[in-house]
Jmol script that loads the backbone (N, CA, C; Angstrom):
load data "model"
ATOM      1  N   UNK A   1       0.850  -1.170   0.000  1.00  0.00           N
ATOM      2  CA  UNK A   1       0.000   0.000   0.000  1.00  0.00           C
ATOM      3  C   UNK A   1       0.900   1.240   0.000  1.00  0.00           C
ATOM      4  N   UNK A   2       0.605   2.160  -0.894  1.00  0.00           N
ATOM      5  CA  UNK A   2       1.435   3.364  -1.013  1.00  0.00           C
ATOM      6  C   UNK A   2       0.950   4.437  -0.050  1.00  0.00           C
ATOM      7  N   UNK A   3       1.764   5.483   0.078  1.00  0.00           N
ATOM      8  CA  UNK A   3       1.376   6.617   0.916  1.00  0.00           C
ATOM      9  C   UNK A   3       0.116   7.285   0.376  1.00  0.00           C
ATOM     10  N   UNK A   4      -0.008   7.336  -0.936  1.00  0.00           N
ATOM     11  CA  UNK A   4      -1.209   7.930  -1.545  1.00  0.00           C
ATOM     12  C   UNK A   4      -2.459   7.111  -1.208  1.00  0.00           C
ATOM     13  N   UNK A   5      -2.327   5.777  -1.223  1.00  0.00           N
ATOM     14  CA  UNK A   5      -3.445   4.901  -0.872  1.00  0.00           C
ATOM     15  C   UNK A   5      -3.868   5.125   0.581  1.00  0.00           C
ATOM     16  N   UNK A   6      -2.873   5.230   1.462  1.00  0.00           N
ATOM     17  CA  UNK A   6      -3.173   5.476   2.873  1.00  0.00           C
ATOM     18  C   UNK A   6      -3.848   6.834   3.068  1.00  0.00           C
ATOM     19  N   UNK A   7      -3.380   7.822   2.340  1.00  0.00           N
ATOM     20  CA  UNK A   7      -3.968   9.164   2.439  1.00  0.00           C
ATOM     21  C   UNK A   7      -5.438   9.149   2.020  1.00  0.00           C
ATOM     22  N   UNK A   8      -5.736   8.469   0.940  1.00  0.00           N
ATOM     23  CA  UNK A   8      -7.118   8.351   0.471  1.00  0.00           C
ATOM     24  C   UNK A   8      -7.963   7.618   1.505  1.00  0.00           C
ATOM     25  N   UNK A   9      -7.444   6.532   2.042  1.00  0.00           N
ATOM     26  CA  UNK A   9      -8.172   5.750   3.025  1.00  0.00           C
ATOM     27  C   UNK A   9      -8.463   6.582   4.281  1.00  0.00           C
ATOM     28  N   UNK A  10      -7.491   7.336   4.770  1.00  0.00           N
ATOM     29  CA  UNK A  10      -7.701   8.147   5.970  1.00  0.00           C
ATOM     30  C   UNK A  10      -8.693   9.288   5.716  1.00  0.00           C
ATOM     31  N   UNK A  11      -8.679   9.859   4.532  1.00  0.00           N
ATOM     32  CA  UNK A  11      -9.664  10.897   4.212  1.00  0.00           C
ATOM     33  C   UNK A  11     -11.076  10.310   4.187  1.00  0.00           C
ATOM     34  N   UNK A  12     -11.215   9.118   3.653  1.00  0.00           N
ATOM     35  CA  UNK A  12     -12.531   8.468   3.645  1.00  0.00           C
ATOM     36  C   UNK A  12     -12.986   8.135   5.066  1.00  0.00           C
ATOM     37  N   UNK A  13     -12.077   7.634   5.886  1.00  0.00           N
ATOM     38  CA  UNK A  13     -12.420   7.342   7.277  1.00  0.00           C
ATOM     39  C   UNK A  13     -12.805   8.613   8.026  1.00  0.00           C
ATOM     40  N   UNK A  14     -12.140   9.703   7.745  1.00  0.00           N
ATOM     41  CA  UNK A  14     -12.471  10.978   8.376  1.00  0.00           C
ATOM     42  C   UNK A  14     -13.878  11.424   7.985  1.00  0.00           C
ATOM     43  N   UNK A  15     -14.242  11.263   6.716  1.00  0.00           N
ATOM     44  CA  UNK A  15     -15.606  11.610   6.263  1.00  0.00           C
ATOM     45  C   UNK A  15     -16.660  10.744   6.947  1.00  0.00           C
ATOM     46  N   UNK A  16     -16.368   9.470   7.082  1.00  0.00           N
ATOM     47  CA  UNK A  16     -17.302   8.547   7.751  1.00  0.00           C
ATOM     48  C   UNK A  16     -17.468   8.944   9.214  1.00  0.00           C
ATOM     49  N   UNK A  17     -16.363   9.251   9.893  1.00  0.00           N
ATOM     50  CA  UNK A  17     -16.440   9.642  11.308  1.00  0.00           C
ATOM     51  C   UNK A  17     -17.266  10.914  11.472  1.00  0.00           C
ATOM     52  N   UNK A  18     -17.094  11.886  10.586  1.00  0.00           N
ATOM     53  CA  UNK A  18     -17.873  13.127  10.663  1.00  0.00           C
ATOM     54  C   UNK A  18     -19.351  12.853  10.427  1.00  0.00           C
ATOM     55  N   UNK A  19     -19.662  11.957   9.505  1.00  0.00           N
ATOM     56  CA  UNK A  19     -21.064  11.611   9.246  1.00  0.00           C
ATOM     57  C   UNK A  19     -21.669  10.910  10.460  1.00  0.00           C
ATOM     58  N   UNK A  20     -20.916  10.023  11.085  1.00  0.00           N
ATOM     59  CA  UNK A  20     -21.413   9.314  12.268  1.00  0.00           C
ATOM     60  C   UNK A  20     -21.646  10.271  13.429  1.00  0.00           C
ATOM     61  N   UNK A  21     -20.865  11.324  13.541  1.00  0.00           N
ATOM     62  CA  UNK A  21     -21.061  12.319  14.596  1.00  0.00           C
ATOM     63  C   UNK A  21     -22.405  13.031  14.454  1.00  0.00           C
ATOM     64  N   UNK A  22     -22.919  13.125  13.218  1.00  0.00           N
ATOM     65  CA  UNK A  22     -24.199  13.804  12.985  1.00  0.00           C
ATOM     66  C   UNK A  22     -25.399  12.911  13.284  1.00  0.00           C
ATOM     67  N   UNK A  23     -25.179  11.618  13.440  1.00  0.00           N
ATOM     68  CA  UNK A  23     -26.269  10.686  13.727  1.00  0.00           C
ATOM     69  C   UNK A  23     -26.435  10.591  15.238  1.00  0.00           C
ATOM     70  N   UNK A  24     -27.665  10.774  15.712  1.00  0.00           N
ATOM     71  CA  UNK A  24     -27.921  10.702  17.154  1.00  0.00           C
ATOM     72  C   UNK A  24     -27.715   9.273  17.644  1.00  0.00           C
ATOM     73  N   UNK A  25     -27.083   9.110  18.799  1.00  0.00           N
ATOM     74  CA  UNK A  25     -26.942   7.766  19.372  1.00  0.00           C
ATOM     75  C   UNK A  25     -28.314   7.153  19.644  1.00  0.00           C
ATOM     76  N   UNK A  26     -28.410   5.846  19.605  1.00  0.00           N
ATOM     77  CA  UNK A  26     -29.691   5.161  19.791  1.00  0.00           C
ATOM     78  C   UNK A  26     -30.346   5.544  21.113  1.00  0.00           C
ATOM     79  N   UNK A  27     -29.555   5.763  22.149  1.00  0.00           N
ATOM     80  CA  UNK A  27     -30.118   6.115  23.457  1.00  0.00           C
ATOM     81  C   UNK A  27     -30.807   7.472  23.433  1.00  0.00           C
ATOM     82  N   UNK A  28     -30.411   8.346  22.495  1.00  0.00           N
ATOM     83  CA  UNK A  28     -31.002   9.686  22.405  1.00  0.00           C
ATOM     84  C   UNK A  28     -32.209   9.748  21.486  1.00  0.00           C
ATOM     85  N   UNK A  29     -32.546   8.666  20.850  1.00  0.00           N
ATOM     86  CA  UNK A  29     -33.663   8.658  19.900  1.00  0.00           C
ATOM     87  C   UNK A  29     -34.961   8.312  20.598  1.00  0.00           C
ATOM     88  N   UNK A  30     -36.047   8.874  20.073  1.00  0.00           N
ATOM     89  CA  UNK A  30     -37.387   8.571  20.576  1.00  0.00           C
ATOM     90  C   UNK A  30     -37.962   7.463  19.704  1.00  0.00           C
ATOM     91  N   UNK A  31     -38.129   6.254  20.266  1.00  0.00           N
ATOM     92  CA  UNK A  31     -38.614   5.123  19.478  1.00  0.00           C
ATOM     93  C   UNK A  31     -40.046   5.311  19.009  1.00  0.00           C
ATOM     94  N   UNK A  32     -40.799   6.224  19.635  1.00  0.00           N
ATOM     95  CA  UNK A  32     -42.177   6.486  19.214  1.00  0.00           C
ATOM     96  C   UNK A  32     -42.261   7.565  18.139  1.00  0.00           C
ATOM     97  N   UNK A  33     -41.134   8.135  17.755  1.00  0.00           N
ATOM     98  CA  UNK A  33     -41.111   9.159  16.722  1.00  0.00           C
ATOM     99  C   UNK A  33     -41.481   8.523  15.377  1.00  0.00           C
ATOM    100  N   UNK A  34     -42.346   9.200  14.615  1.00  0.00           N
ATOM    101  CA  UNK A  34     -42.731   8.680  13.303  1.00  0.00           C
ATOM    102  C   UNK A  34     -41.635   8.957  12.294  1.00  0.00           C
ATOM    103  N   UNK A  35     -41.259   7.916  11.576  1.00  0.00           N
ATOM    104  CA  UNK A  35     -40.249   8.049  10.529  1.00  0.00           C
ATOM    105  C   UNK A  35     -40.879   7.950   9.141  1.00  0.00           C
ATOM    106  N   UNK A  36     -42.137   7.515   9.093  1.00  0.00           N
ATOM    107  CA  UNK A  36     -42.840   7.384   7.818  1.00  0.00           C
ATOM    108  C   UNK A  36     -44.335   7.422   8.090  1.00  0.00           C
ATOM    109  N   UNK A  37     -45.056   8.101   7.223  1.00  0.00           N
ATOM    110  CA  UNK A  37     -46.515   8.166   7.328  1.00  0.00           C
ATOM    111  C   UNK A  37     -47.084   7.894   5.941  1.00  0.00           C
ATOM    112  N   UNK A  38     -48.148   7.093   5.897  1.00  0.00           N
ATOM    113  CA  UNK A  38     -48.782   6.793   4.608  1.00  0.00           C
ATOM    114  C   UNK A  38     -50.302   6.876   4.769  1.00  0.00           C
ATOM    115  N   UNK A  39     -51.031   7.159   3.695  1.00  0.00           N
ATOM    116  CA  UNK A  39     -52.489   7.255   3.782  1.00  0.00           C
ATOM    117  C   UNK A  39     -53.135   5.907   4.081  1.00  0.00           C
ATOM    118  N   UNK A  40     -54.371   5.972   4.594  1.00  0.00           N
ATOM    119  CA  UNK A  40     -55.100   4.745   4.950  1.00  0.00           C
ATOM    120  C   UNK A  40     -56.527   4.805   4.406  1.00  0.00           C
ATOM    121  N   UNK A  41     -56.685   4.925   3.085  1.00  0.00           N
ATOM    122  CA  UNK A  41     -58.048   5.028   2.538  1.00  0.00           C
ATOM    123  C   UNK A  41     -58.859   3.764   2.800  1.00  0.00           C
ATOM    124  N   UNK A  42     -60.061   3.944   3.304  1.00  0.00           N
ATOM    125  CA  UNK A  42     -60.961   2.820   3.525  1.00  0.00           C
ATOM    126  C   UNK A  42     -60.773   2.113   4.858  1.00  0.00           C
ATOM    127  N   UNK A  43     -59.830   2.543   5.684  1.00  0.00           N
ATOM    128  CA  UNK A  43     -59.595   1.922   6.988  1.00  0.00           C
ATOM    129  C   UNK A  43     -60.316   2.718   8.070  1.00  0.00           C
ATOM    130  N   UNK A  44     -60.826   2.009   9.090  1.00  0.00           N
ATOM    131  CA  UNK A  44     -61.645   2.614  10.133  1.00  0.00           C
ATOM    132  C   UNK A  44     -61.166   2.192  11.510  1.00  0.00           C
ATOM    133  N   UNK A  45     -61.296   3.095  12.471  1.00  0.00           N
ATOM    134  CA  UNK A  45     -61.090   2.769  13.876  1.00  0.00           C
ATOM    135  C   UNK A  45     -62.471   2.560  14.484  1.00  0.00           C
ATOM    136  N   UNK A  46     -62.607   1.522  15.294  1.00  0.00           N
ATOM    137  CA  UNK A  46     -63.885   1.226  15.955  1.00  0.00           C
ATOM    138  C   UNK A  46     -63.717   1.537  17.443  1.00  0.00           C
ATOM    139  N   UNK A  47     -64.705   2.273  17.987  1.00  0.00           N
ATOM    140  CA  UNK A  47     -64.673   2.694  19.385  1.00  0.00           C
ATOM    141  C   UNK A  47     -65.933   2.278  20.109  1.00  0.00           C
ATOM    142  N   UNK A  48     -65.814   2.166  21.413  1.00  0.00           N
ATOM    143  CA  UNK A  48     -66.970   1.956  22.274  1.00  0.00           C
ATOM    144  C   UNK A  48     -67.491   3.334  22.659  1.00  0.00           C
ATOM    145  N   UNK A  49     -68.686   3.650  22.193  1.00  0.00           N
ATOM    146  CA  UNK A  49     -69.304   4.948  22.472  1.00  0.00           C
ATOM    147  C   UNK A  49     -70.500   4.717  23.376  1.00  0.00           C
ATOM    148  N   UNK A  50     -70.263   4.709  24.700  1.00  0.00           N
ATOM    149  CA  UNK A  50     -71.316   4.479  25.703  1.00  0.00           C
ATOM    150  C   UNK A  50     -72.049   3.163  25.441  1.00  0.00           C
ATOM    151  N   UNK A  51     -71.286   2.098  25.186  1.00  0.00           N
ATOM    152  CA  UNK A  51     -71.874   0.782  24.988  1.00  0.00           C
ATOM    153  C   UNK A  51     -72.235   0.458  23.555  1.00  0.00           C
ATOM    154  N   UNK A  52     -72.129   1.415  22.674  1.00  0.00           N
ATOM    155  CA  UNK A  52     -72.388   1.186  21.240  1.00  0.00           C
ATOM    156  C   UNK A  52     -71.097   1.388  20.468  1.00  0.00           C
ATOM    157  N   UNK A  53     -70.943   0.668  19.384  1.00  0.00           N
ATOM    158  CA  UNK A  53     -69.745   0.832  18.565  1.00  0.00           C
ATOM    159  C   UNK A  53     -69.929   2.007  17.613  1.00  0.00           C
ATOM    160  N   UNK A  54     -68.870   2.791  17.475  1.00  0.00           N
ATOM    161  CA  UNK A  54     -68.877   3.865  16.483  1.00  0.00           C
ATOM    162  C   UNK A  54     -67.597   3.758  15.661  1.00  0.00           C
ATOM    163  N   UNK A  55     -67.648   4.227  14.426  1.00  0.00           N
ATOM    164  CA  UNK A  55     -66.528   4.138  13.498  1.00  0.00           C
ATOM    165  C   UNK A  55     -66.041   5.538  13.162  1.00  0.00           C
ATOM    166  N   UNK A  56     -64.733   5.652  12.976  1.00  0.00           N
ATOM    167  CA  UNK A  56     -64.130   6.904  12.525  1.00  0.00           C
ATOM    168  C   UNK A  56     -63.062   6.550  11.495  1.00  0.00           C
ATOM    169  N   UNK A  57     -63.015   7.277  10.377  1.00  0.00           N
ATOM    170  CA  UNK A  57     -62.019   6.948   9.340  1.00  0.00           C
ATOM    171  C   UNK A  57     -60.603   7.285   9.786  1.00  0.00           C
ATOM    172  N   UNK A  58     -59.671   6.415   9.424  1.00  0.00           N
ATOM    173  CA  UNK A  58     -58.260   6.719   9.656  1.00  0.00           C
ATOM    174  C   UNK A  58     -57.790   7.695   8.592  1.00  0.00           C
ATOM    175  N   UNK A  59     -56.855   8.556   8.959  1.00  0.00           N
ATOM    176  CA  UNK A  59     -56.254   9.431   7.952  1.00  0.00           C
ATOM    177  C   UNK A  59     -54.934   8.866   7.461  1.00  0.00           C
ATOM    178  N   UNK A  60     -54.378   7.918   8.214  1.00  0.00           N
ATOM    179  CA  UNK A  60     -53.115   7.343   7.782  1.00  0.00           C
ATOM    180  C   UNK A  60     -52.586   6.306   8.749  1.00  0.00           C
ATOM    181  N   UNK A  61     -51.448   5.769   8.372  1.00  0.00           N
ATOM    182  CA  UNK A  61     -50.685   4.847   9.210  1.00  0.00           C
ATOM    183  C   UNK A  61     -49.342   5.512   9.474  1.00  0.00           C
ATOM    184  N   UNK A  62     -48.884   5.454  10.712  1.00  0.00           N
ATOM    185  CA  UNK A  62     -47.560   5.967  11.048  1.00  0.00           C
ATOM    186  C   UNK A  62     -46.638   4.818  11.393  1.00  0.00           C
ATOM    187  N   UNK A  63     -45.415   4.871  10.897  1.00  0.00           N
ATOM    188  CA  UNK A  63     -44.407   3.869  11.233  1.00  0.00           C
ATOM    189  C   UNK A  63     -43.404   4.546  12.164  1.00  0.00           C
ATOM    190  N   UNK A  64     -43.221   3.970  13.355  1.00  0.00           N
ATOM    191  CA  UNK A  64     -42.311   4.557  14.332  1.00  0.00           C
ATOM    192  C   UNK A  64     -40.891   4.073  14.110  1.00  0.00           C
ATOM    193  N   UNK A  65     -39.961   4.756  14.739  1.00  0.00           N
ATOM    194  CA  UNK A  65     -38.549   4.393  14.631  1.00  0.00           C
ATOM    195  C   UNK A  65     -38.320   2.952  15.086  1.00  0.00           C
ATOM    196  N   UNK A  66     -39.124   2.480  16.050  1.00  0.00           N
ATOM    197  CA  UNK A  66     -38.967   1.108  16.538  1.00  0.00           C
ATOM    198  C   UNK A  66     -39.585   0.079  15.598  1.00  0.00           C
ATOM    199  N   UNK A  67     -40.329   0.542  14.561  1.00  0.00           N
ATOM    200  CA  UNK A  67     -40.923  -0.370  13.589  1.00  0.00           C
ATOM    201  C   UNK A  67     -42.401  -0.643  13.804  1.00  0.00           C
ATOM    202  N   UNK A  68     -42.992  -0.069  14.845  1.00  0.00           N
ATOM    203  CA  UNK A  68     -44.431  -0.254  15.079  1.00  0.00           C
ATOM    204  C   UNK A  68     -45.232   0.519  14.037  1.00  0.00           C
ATOM    205  N   UNK A  69     -46.367  -0.057  13.651  1.00  0.00           N
ATOM    206  CA  UNK A  69     -47.287   0.612  12.731  1.00  0.00           C
ATOM    207  C   UNK A  69     -48.502   1.036  13.542  1.00  0.00           C
ATOM    208  N   UNK A  70     -48.834   2.330  13.474  1.00  0.00           N
ATOM    209  CA  UNK A  70     -49.845   2.920  14.343  1.00  0.00           C
ATOM    210  C   UNK A  70     -50.938   3.568  13.498  1.00  0.00           C
ATOM    211  N   UNK A  71     -52.229   3.310  13.827  1.00  0.00           N
ATOM    212  CA  UNK A  71     -53.318   3.984  13.108  1.00  0.00           C
ATOM    213  C   UNK A  71     -53.392   5.447  13.528  1.00  0.00           C
ATOM    214  N   UNK A  72     -53.589   6.336  12.556  1.00  0.00           N
ATOM    215  CA  UNK A  72     -53.650   7.774  12.827  1.00  0.00           C
ATOM    216  C   UNK A  72     -55.011   8.333  12.454  1.00  0.00           C
ATOM    217  N   UNK A  73     -55.495   9.240  13.281  1.00  0.00           N
ATOM    218  CA  UNK A  73     -56.756   9.904  13.003  1.00  0.00           C
ATOM    219  C   UNK A  73     -56.703  11.340  13.494  1.00  0.00           C
ATOM    220  N   UNK A  74     -57.746  12.097  13.178  1.00  0.00           N
ATOM    221  CA  UNK A  74     -57.825  13.499  13.581  1.00  0.00           C
ATOM    222  C   UNK A  74     -58.719  13.603  14.801  1.00  0.00           C
ATOM    223  N   UNK A  75     -58.202  14.243  15.860  1.00  0.00           N
ATOM    224  CA  UNK A  75     -59.010  14.406  17.072  1.00  0.00           C
ATOM    225  C   UNK A  75     -59.920  15.628  16.947  1.00  0.00           C
ATOM    226  N   UNK A  76     -60.690  15.905  17.988  1.00  0.00           N
ATOM    227  CA  UNK A  76     -61.688  16.980  17.937  1.00  0.00           C
ATOM    228  C   UNK A  76     -61.067  18.367  17.764  1.00  0.00           C
ATOM    229  N   UNK A  77     -59.780  18.515  18.088  1.00  0.00           N
ATOM    230  CA  UNK A  77     -59.129  19.817  17.908  1.00  0.00           C
ATOM    231  C   UNK A  77     -58.412  19.928  16.561  1.00  0.00           C
ATOM    232  N   UNK A  78     -58.509  18.883  15.726  1.00  0.00           N
ATOM    233  CA  UNK A  78     -57.897  18.912  14.408  1.00  0.00           C
ATOM    234  C   UNK A  78     -56.475  18.400  14.362  1.00  0.00           C
ATOM    235  N   UNK A  79     -55.979  17.876  15.480  1.00  0.00           N
ATOM    236  CA  UNK A  79     -54.623  17.330  15.532  1.00  0.00           C
ATOM    237  C   UNK A  79     -54.621  15.860  15.093  1.00  0.00           C
ATOM    238  N   UNK A  80     -53.594  15.468  14.365  1.00  0.00           N
ATOM    239  CA  UNK A  80     -53.433  14.059  13.995  1.00  0.00           C
ATOM    240  C   UNK A  80     -52.790  13.345  15.171  1.00  0.00           C
ATOM    241  N   UNK A  81     -53.436  12.272  15.622  1.00  0.00           N
ATOM    242  CA  UNK A  81     -53.000  11.536  16.810  1.00  0.00           C
ATOM    243  C   UNK A  81     -53.021  10.032  16.549  1.00  0.00           C
ATOM    244  N   UNK A  82     -52.186   9.272  17.274  1.00  0.00           N
ATOM    245  CA  UNK A  82     -52.301   7.812  17.224  1.00  0.00           C
ATOM    246  C   UNK A  82     -53.605   7.397  17.895  1.00  0.00           C
ATOM    247  N   UNK A  83     -54.421   6.654  17.196  1.00  0.00           N
ATOM    248  CA  UNK A  83     -55.744   6.317  17.715  1.00  0.00           C
ATOM    249  C   UNK A  83     -55.781   5.031  18.513  1.00  0.00           C
ATOM    250  N   UNK A  84     -54.756   4.235  18.477  1.00  0.00           N
ATOM    251  CA  UNK A  84     -54.788   2.985  19.228  1.00  0.00           C
ATOM    252  C   UNK A  84     -54.537   3.202  20.714  1.00  0.00           C
ATOM    253  N   UNK A  85     -54.238   4.419  21.138  1.00  0.00           N
ATOM    254  CA  UNK A  85     -53.966   4.697  22.546  1.00  0.00           C
ATOM    255  C   UNK A  85     -55.172   5.300  23.260  1.00  0.00           C
ATOM    256  N   UNK A  86     -56.259   5.551  22.555  1.00  0.00           N
ATOM    257  CA  UNK A  86     -57.455   6.123  23.168  1.00  0.00           C
ATOM    258  C   UNK A  86     -58.155   5.036  23.984  1.00  0.00           C
ATOM    259  N   UNK A  87     -58.636   5.411  25.156  1.00  0.00           N
ATOM    260  CA  UNK A  87     -59.177   4.437  26.119  1.00  0.00           C
ATOM    261  C   UNK A  87     -60.311   3.589  25.552  1.00  0.00           C
ATOM    262  N   UNK A  88     -61.200   4.150  24.747  1.00  0.00           N
ATOM    263  CA  UNK A  88     -62.348   3.384  24.264  1.00  0.00           C
ATOM    264  C   UNK A  88     -62.108   2.739  22.890  1.00  0.00           C
ATOM    265  N   UNK A  89     -60.845   2.687  22.451  1.00  0.00           N
ATOM    266  CA  UNK A  89     -60.490   2.051  21.183  1.00  0.00           C
ATOM    267  C   UNK A  89     -60.746   0.551  21.272  1.00  0.00           C
ATOM    268  N   UNK A  90     -61.387  -0.019  20.242  1.00  0.00           N
ATOM    269  CA  UNK A  90     -61.662  -1.460  20.213  1.00  0.00           C
ATOM    270  C   UNK A  90     -60.779  -2.168  19.188  1.00  0.00           C
ATOM    271  N   UNK A  91     -60.861  -1.711  17.928  1.00  0.00           N
ATOM    272  CA  UNK A  91     -60.130  -2.407  16.867  1.00  0.00           C
ATOM    273  C   UNK A  91     -60.057  -1.536  15.606  1.00  0.00           C
ATOM    274  N   UNK A  92     -59.338  -2.047  14.617  1.00  0.00           N
ATOM    275  CA  UNK A  92     -59.258  -1.441  13.284  1.00  0.00           C
ATOM    276  C   UNK A  92     -59.994  -2.357  12.320  1.00  0.00           C
ATOM    277  N   UNK A  93     -60.745  -1.760  11.397  1.00  0.00           N
ATOM    278  CA  UNK A  93     -61.412  -2.533  10.343  1.00  0.00           C
ATOM    279  C   UNK A  93     -60.937  -2.038   8.993  1.00  0.00           C
ATOM    280  N   UNK A  94     -60.756  -2.978   8.085  1.00  0.00           N
ATOM    281  CA  UNK A  94     -60.230  -2.662   6.766  1.00  0.00           C
ATOM    282  C   UNK A  94     -61.297  -2.316   5.758  1.00  0.00           C
ATOM    283  N   UNK A  95     -60.873  -1.953   4.569  1.00  0.00           N
ATOM    284  CA  UNK A  95     -61.789  -1.522   3.518  1.00  0.00           C
ATOM    285  C   UNK A  95     -62.781  -2.606   3.095  1.00  0.00           C
ATOM    286  N   UNK A  96     -62.428  -3.863   3.261  1.00  0.00           N
ATOM    287  CA  UNK A  96     -63.309  -4.951   2.824  1.00  0.00           C
ATOM    288  C   UNK A  96     -64.212  -5.450   3.931  1.00  0.00           C
ATOM    289  N   UNK A  97     -64.141  -4.842   5.110  1.00  0.00           N
ATOM    290  CA  UNK A  97     -64.980  -5.287   6.238  1.00  0.00           C
ATOM    291  C   UNK A  97     -66.403  -4.768   6.044  1.00  0.00           C
ATOM    292  N   UNK A  98     -67.376  -5.652   5.997  1.00  0.00           N
ATOM    293  CA  UNK A  98     -68.744  -5.217   5.717  1.00  0.00           C
ATOM    294  C   UNK A  98     -69.387  -4.427   6.854  1.00  0.00           C
ATOM    295  N   UNK A  99     -68.823  -4.449   8.077  1.00  0.00           N
ATOM    296  CA  UNK A  99     -69.437  -3.706   9.169  1.00  0.00           C
ATOM    297  C   UNK A  99     -68.967  -2.267   9.226  1.00  0.00           C
ATOM    298  N   UNK A 100     -67.916  -1.912   8.518  1.00  0.00           N
ATOM    299  CA  UNK A 100     -67.434  -0.518   8.519  1.00  0.00           C
ATOM    300  C   UNK A 100     -68.443   0.356   7.781  1.00  0.00           C
ATOM    301  N   UNK A 101     -68.816   1.436   8.414  1.00  0.00           N
ATOM    302  CA  UNK A 101     -69.799   2.348   7.783  1.00  0.00           C
ATOM    303  C   UNK A 101     -69.261   3.750   7.736  1.00  0.00           C
TER     304      UNK A 101
END
end "model"
wireframe off; spacefill off
backbone 0.3
color backbone group
């Protein structure tokens, strides 16, 4: 290996080290942070509404940094929120489910 080869190799290693410095360590990352969002046409969230089931359309699916896929909907204030964490959440129904209305 020549001096020129070593020089090229060290410059490449220096670039890699600088790039790695810009990446947050895993301990500093929020695993619930969404890294990808996609639409969910025809998908519904089903809720218990005082003993009766009610349906609300999903606006999308969110994929978290940890790899979880979460149903997303719009709350009463217009904010997009994960809907599987709401207390009266029952299930998700797909576009081909005949009970979704």
